N, CA, C and O of each residue as an XYZ file, in Angstrom:
400
protein
N     148.354     45.665     87.628
C     149.150     46.428     88.585
C     148.228     46.866     89.724
O     147.022     47.037     89.541
N     148.806     47.034     90.862
C     148.070     47.480     92.042
C     148.257     48.981     92.205
O     149.375     49.489     92.125
N     147.164     49.682     92.432
C     147.185     51.116     92.704
C     147.320     51.304     94.207
O     146.647     50.635     94.991
N     148.194     52.220     94.600
C     148.402     52.533     96.012
C     148.167     54.013     96.240
O     148.687     54.856     95.510
N     147.375     54.322     97.263
C     147.189     55.697     97.713
C     147.735     55.757     99.128
O     147.372     54.955     99.987
N     148.614     56.723     99.352
C     149.197     56.939    100.672
C     148.951     58.380    101.084
O     149.143     59.306    100.294
N     148.522     58.562    102.335
C     148.258     59.896    102.881
C     148.919     59.966    104.242
O     148.772     59.069    105.072
N     149.652     61.052    104.456
C     150.358     61.227    105.723
C     150.017     62.600    106.306
O     149.922     63.574    105.560
N     149.830     62.694    107.635
C     149.590     64.001    108.242
C     150.760     64.953    107.951
O     151.913     64.527    107.883
N     150.454     66.216    107.785
C     151.479     67.208    107.449
C     152.620     67.218    108.465
O     153.769     67.451    108.092
N     152.330     66.975    109.715
C     153.360     66.982    110.754
C     154.391     65.864    110.564
O     155.472     65.916    111.151
N     154.071     64.873    109.760
C     154.960     63.725    109.555
C     155.481     63.620    108.121
O     156.089     62.613    107.757
N     155.251     64.644    107.311
C     155.616     64.541    105.892
C     157.116     64.378    105.690
O     157.528     63.656    104.782
N     157.938     65.019    106.496
C     159.388     64.879    106.318
C     159.829     63.433    106.558
O     160.641     62.894    105.806
N     159.295     62.815    107.601
C     159.628     61.409    107.877
C     159.108     60.505    106.758
O     159.788     59.563    106.352
N     157.913     60.791    106.267
C     157.356     60.007    105.165
C     158.179     60.127    103.903
O     158.430     59.134    103.220
N     158.601     61.348    103.592
C     159.427     61.545    102.401
C     160.792     60.882    102.550
O     161.324     60.342    101.581
N     161.365     60.918    103.753
C     162.656     60.265    103.983
C     162.530     58.754    103.785
O     163.398     58.129    103.175
N     161.458     58.176    104.297
C     161.243     56.741    104.118
C     161.031     56.413    102.638
O     161.593     55.443    102.131
N     160.226     57.214    101.952
C     160.001     56.999    100.528
C     161.292     57.066     99.728
O     161.513     56.257     98.828
N     162.145     58.029    100.055
C     163.419     58.151     99.349
C     164.313     56.945     99.651
O     164.988     56.436     98.756
N     164.320     56.489    100.902
C     165.123     55.328    101.265
C     164.649     54.066    100.537
O     165.429     53.144    100.300
N     163.360     54.040    100.189
C     162.806     52.886     99.481
C     162.952     53.013     97.967
O     162.496     52.146     97.221
N     163.589     54.099     97.513
C     163.844     54.262     96.098
C     162.782     55.025     95.330
O     162.776     55.017     94.099
N     161.876     55.691     96.055
C     160.806     56.434     95.383
C     161.230     57.840     94.989
O     160.468     58.544     94.326
N     162.401     58.257     95.372
C     162.868     59.604     95.071
C     162.453     60.580     96.151
O     161.646     60.268     97.027
N     163.020     61.756     96.066
C     162.757     62.790     97.076
C     161.349     63.362     96.900
O     160.874     63.539     95.778
N     160.702     63.643     98.010
C     159.423     64.344     97.976
C     158.274     63.567     97.389
O     157.451     64.137     96.672
N     158.192     62.272     97.673
C     157.106     61.492     97.074
C     155.730     61.899     97.615
O     154.726     61.748     96.919
N     155.676     62.410     98.841
C     154.408     62.942     99.362
C     154.338     64.409     98.946
O     154.652     65.303     99.732
N     153.924     64.642     97.709
C     154.026     65.979     97.128
C     152.695     66.680     96.904
O     152.672     67.840     96.495
N     151.588     65.994     97.165
C     150.280     66.601     96.907
C     149.706     67.115     98.224
O     149.333     66.321     99.088
N     149.630     68.448     98.385
C     149.062     68.983     99.620
C     147.553     68.749     99.666
O     146.838     68.974     98.690
N     147.096     68.292    100.823
C     145.678     67.985    101.021
C     145.145     68.820    102.170
O     145.889     69.233    103.059
N     143.839     69.061    102.136
C     143.219     69.865    103.181
C     141.971     69.192    103.726
O     141.246     68.491    103.019
N     141.753     69.430    104.998
C     140.505     69.015    105.638
C     139.579     70.216    105.785
O     138.571     70.158    106.490
N     139.940     71.309    105.106
C     139.172     72.548    105.155
C     139.839     73.623    105.991
O     139.362     74.756    106.051
N     140.944     73.267    106.637
C     141.659     74.202    107.512
C     143.124     74.279    107.138
O     143.987     74.031    107.980
N     143.422     74.614    105.904
C     144.810     74.679    105.449
C     145.336     73.291    105.126
O     144.589     72.312    105.123
N     146.628     73.222    104.856
C     147.246     71.939    104.517
C     147.313     71.090    105.781
O     147.973     71.456    106.754
N     146.629     69.962    105.756
C     146.604     69.074    106.920
C     147.325     67.756    106.658
O     147.752     67.087    107.598
N     147.462     67.381    105.397
C     148.049     66.104    105.001
C     148.756     66.274    103.663
O     148.595     67.280    102.972
N     149.539     65.264    103.323
C     150.139     65.175    101.994
C     149.866     63.771    101.473
O     149.769     62.815    102.242
N     149.745     63.665    100.160
C     149.434     62.361     99.597
C     150.232     62.036     98.367
O     150.884     62.890     97.766
N     150.158     60.767     98.009
C     150.713     60.307     96.736
C     149.911     59.097     96.270
O     149.277     58.404     97.066
N     149.956     58.864     94.975
C     149.294     57.709     94.365
C     150.275     57.131     93.368
O     150.868     57.860     92.572
N     150.443     55.835     93.411
C     151.392     55.189     92.513
C     150.927     53.775     92.195
O     150.156     53.177     92.946
N     151.403     53.254     91.084
C     151.243     51.843     90.794
C     152.393     51.117     91.482
O     153.546     51.534     91.373
N     152.086     50.040     92.187
C     153.116     49.310     92.920
C     153.124     47.845     92.502
O     152.129     47.311     92.011
N     154.256     47.221     92.709
C     154.434     45.809     92.354
C     153.987     44.909     93.500
O     153.777     45.369     94.622
N     153.846     43.641     93.205
C     153.499     42.675     94.251
C     154.609     42.580     95.287
O     154.335     42.304     96.455
N     155.852     42.802     94.885
C     156.961     42.811     95.849
C     156.813     43.956     96.841
O     157.108     43.793     98.025
N     156.357     45.119     96.367
C     156.143     46.255     97.268
C     154.985     45.963     98.221
O     155.066     46.282     99.407
N     153.921     45.367     97.721
C     152.786     44.998     98.566
C     153.250     44.028     99.651
O     152.840     44.147    100.806
N     154.095     43.078     99.290
C     154.626     42.125    100.266
C     155.485     42.832    101.311
O     155.460     42.467    102.486
N     156.241     43.836    100.890
C     157.063     44.612    101.828
C     156.177     45.329    102.846
O     156.516     45.396    104.027
N     155.053     45.859    102.394
C     154.132     46.529    103.329
C     153.543     45.545    104.340
O     153.241     45.917    105.474
N     153.385     44.309    103.928
C     152.829     43.290    104.825
C     153.828     42.900    105.910
O     153.434     42.432    106.978
N     155.113     43.090    105.643
C     156.158     42.753    106.603
C     157.221     43.853    106.560
O     158.336     43.622    106.093
N     156.873     45.064    107.053
C     157.766     46.206    106.886
C     158.992     46.126    107.787
O     158.975     45.465    108.826
N     160.056     46.810    107.371
C     161.223     46.902    108.246
C     160.877     47.724    109.492
O     160.012     48.599    109.444
N     161.539     47.447    110.574
C     161.262     48.112    111.848
C     161.335     49.630    111.731
O     160.526     50.338    112.331
N     162.294     50.132    110.966
C     162.453     51.594    110.856
C     161.277     52.262    110.157
O     161.117     53.478    110.263
N     160.455     51.506    109.450
C     159.283     52.075    108.779
C     158.072     52.190    109.704
O     157.132     52.923    109.395
N     158.079     51.493    110.808
C     156.902     51.412    111.666
C     156.388     52.762    112.168
O     155.173     52.957    112.186
N     157.254     53.716    112.582
C     156.701     55.011    113.032
C     155.915     55.743    111.942
O     154.897     56.374    112.226
N     156.379     55.661    110.715
C     155.668     56.300    109.601
C     154.393     55.529    109.296
O     153.333     56.129    109.117
N     154.485     54.217    109.235
C     153.307     53.412    108.915
C     152.212     53.563    109.962
O     151.033     53.385    109.656
N     152.591     53.888    111.189
C     151.603     54.060    112.258
C     150.682     55.252    112.010
O     149.556     55.269    112.507
N     151.136     56.246    111.254
C     150.321     57.445    110.994
C     149.882     57.539    109.535
O     149.198     58.487    109.148
N     150.273     56.564    108.737
C     150.008     56.582    107.300
C     148.659     55.955    106.980
O     148.331     54.877    107.473
N     147.887     56.638    106.153
C     146.700     56.025    105.560
C     147.172     55.378    104.269
O     147.756     56.041    103.412
N     146.922     54.096    104.131
C     147.291     53.422    102.884
C     146.099     52.627    102.377
O     145.382     51.987    103.146
N     145.907     52.681    101.085
C     144.823     51.954    100.448
C     145.372     51.353     99.167
O     145.850     52.066     98.285
N     145.298     50.047     99.077
C     145.781     49.330     97.903
C     144.608     48.648     97.231
O     143.761     48.045     97.890
N     144.568     48.751     95.905
C     143.520     48.026     95.191
C     143.940     47.775     93.746
O     144.660     48.562     93.131
N     143.471     46.673     93.245
C     143.658     46.376     91.828
C     142.563     47.115     91.081
O     141.376     46.875     91.303
N     142.964     48.008     90.203
C     141.988     48.835     89.503
C     142.547     49.293     88.172
O     143.759     49.414     87.998
N     141.655     49.543     87.244
C     142.053     50.168     85.994
C     141.641     51.637     85.979
O     141.668     52.289     84.935
N     141.257     52.153     87.156
C     140.845     53.555     87.298
C     141.580     54.181     88.485
O     140.963     54.461     89.513
N     142.908     54.407     88.353
C     143.677     54.915     89.482
C     143.246     56.306     89.960
O     143.315     56.597     91.154
N     142.805     57.159     89.044
C     142.351     58.489     89.476
C     141.120     58.357     90.368
O     141.015     59.058     91.375
N     140.200     57.483     90.023
C     139.016     57.286     90.855
C     139.402     56.694     92.200
O     138.810     57.036     93.224
N     140.380     55.821     92.204
C     140.887     55.269     93.460
C     141.346     56.405     94.370
O     140.964     56.464     95.539
N     142.161     57.298     93.834
C     142.661     58.468     94.566
C     141.502     59.276     95.131
O     141.486     59.610     96.316
N     140.536     59.587     94.281
C     139.393     60.402     94.709
C     138.556     59.692     95.773
O     138.081     60.330     96.712
N     138.374     58.390     95.634
C     137.610     57.621     96.624
C     138.266     57.680     98.003
O     137.584     57.856     99.013
N     139.592     57.531     98.040
C     140.298     57.545     99.328
C     140.248     58.944     99.942
O     140.030     59.084    101.146
N     140.446     59.971     99.130
C     140.350     61.334     99.665
C     138.983     61.576    100.280
O     138.878     62.108    101.385
N     137.939     61.186     99.567
C     136.580     61.383    100.076
C     136.367     60.619    101.381
O     135.776     61.149    102.322
N     136.841     59.393    101.440
C     136.669     58.577    102.647
C     137.388     59.182    103.848
O     136.973     58.987    104.991
N     138.466     59.914    103.585
C     139.234     60.540    104.660
C     138.770     61.972    104.959
O     139.292     62.610    105.873
N     137.805     62.474    104.202
C     137.340     63.844    104.400
C     138.346     64.879    103.952
O     138.428     65.963    104.530
N     139.118     64.552    102.916
C     140.176     65.432    102.430
C     139.932     65.823    100.978
O     139.164     65.181    100.262
N     140.599     66.883    100.567
C     140.563     67.340     99.189
C     141.952     67.885     98.841
O     142.705     68.302     99.721
N     142.275     67.876     97.554
C     143.517     68.499     97.125
C     143.435     69.984     97.427
O     142.442     70.641     97.112
N     144.484     70.505     98.037
C     144.547     71.913     98.405
C     144.541     72.760     97.136
O     145.398     72.578     96.271
N     143.591     73.680     97.014
C     143.574     74.544     95.817
C     144.813     75.424     95.763
O     145.311     75.893     96.787
N     145.295     75.636     94.550
C     146.429     76.555     94.378
C     145.957     77.981     94.578
O     144.811     78.318     94.282
N     146.849     78.807     95.080
C     146.501     80.226     95.318
C     146.228     80.961     94.040
O     145.924     82.154     94.068
């Protein structure tokens, strides 16, 4: 299975969640608040995706383009999905927002 990490700026999370729901991922798929050190700056999700989903990303529908333009996406075949998540966060200079 392919591991997918998606990160979207906080200003675009509603559009990202709407697209995710339209694609059958359910409501609120960008549910992990992330920080660049100055409050919540992004939201993320990590999921296992099928080859059909990977193919869809390679040729997305036109209505997805505004979201994809601001989306960080990283796909990799791995047996360590948590490490994949952590690697992408580190590369983006982000961390999971600590709970109060």
